[in-house]
C-alpha positions, 0 to 999 in steps of 0.5 A: 614466159615467167622470169622465175621458172623452176624445172619440174622435169627437164626445164633447164640445162647448161650447154657450153660446148663450141659448135666446132667441138660438137661437130667432132664429138658427134661426127656431124656437119653444121647446117648452112647459114646459121650463126654459132650459139654462145655458151649458155649455163641457163638454157630455158624453154623457147631459147635456141639450142643445138641438136644433132639429127640425121638429115636427108640429102637432096639433089639440085632439084630438091629430090631425095638422093637416098643418102643422109648425114649427121647435122648439127642444127640450131633449133628452138626448144619447145616442139612445134608440130607441123599442124600447129596454128602458131609457134606458141604451141611449143611453149608447152612441149619442152618435154615428151614423156617416154611413156606416151611417145607413140600415142600422143599426136604431137610426138608420134610421127616425130618419134618414128622419123625425126629423132635427134640428140640434144647436147648438154653439159648437165641439167638442173632439178629442184627438190623440197628442202628438208629443214627450210621453205622453198626448193633446193636446186641441183646441177646434174653433170658427169663427174669426169667433165664430159658432156651428155646427149639427151634423146630428143625429137625435132620438127619443122613448122612453116615455109620459106622465111617463116620456117621454124625448126624446134625440138623437145627433150624426152623424159623417163622415170628417174634411175638410181641416185637421181630418184633422190631429187626427182621422180623423172629425168631426161633420157640420157643416151650413151654414145653406143646408142646414138647411131640407133637413135638417129637411124632413119630406118628404125621405127621400133621406138619402144626398143630405142627408149630403154632406160639410161644405163645404171653405169651412166647414172653412177657417173653423174654428180648431183651438185647443190647449186645456188638459187640464182639459176631459178631466174632465167635472166641469170647466166654464167658458169657460176650458176653451176658452182657447188654450194658447200653449205648444202647437204647431199640429197637425202636417201629418200626419193623426193615426193611431188 
């Protein structure tokens, strides 16, 4: 993977919350036998990330019991369908467009049966600079310091020790002020939509992927940040620090 990777949709985000805090926030239990992830302010494709999924419960013989619970699981970012020849397929599937969830073979089954939430502090986007070459990075995060939950899909590939859990982040047309920096955004789900999104009995995908509510978007800060986030080798909370010398995004939507 290139060391210099600018996000074209949602290709970079920050995730610093501890697993014990996430289990409380999402009313989930941690998956067994997984090491905790460190805070990461420059999460990039193919990295391990947390997702919250609805896990089916099984008895001692491995048969489904009919019960389920919310599970916090570590997965690889970049969806690897069960039919893929190898995990490298996931390198091209970090995002799933909401418009093609039910028609694209890589996502259709997961959209109906393997949905998840992807916890995040915020995400990064890039837009053309008005009076200078290159692009300006922005960090989009709740003004009140709370967290976000992106709509996602999960998959499992392989068997036994070769088993790989993976995910993708769903993107949708940008809403409100976010159109100033990009024409798309991750589908951010407010808390009152989490249960429906994870419900294993729901397969009416079109009804579940309504746009992020305007009130949620209005509560987001679009913060100019420095160019260091463009290199996946860089990390640390300083990547999210405001660059005071940069103007707020222009009123005109960014064109791509």
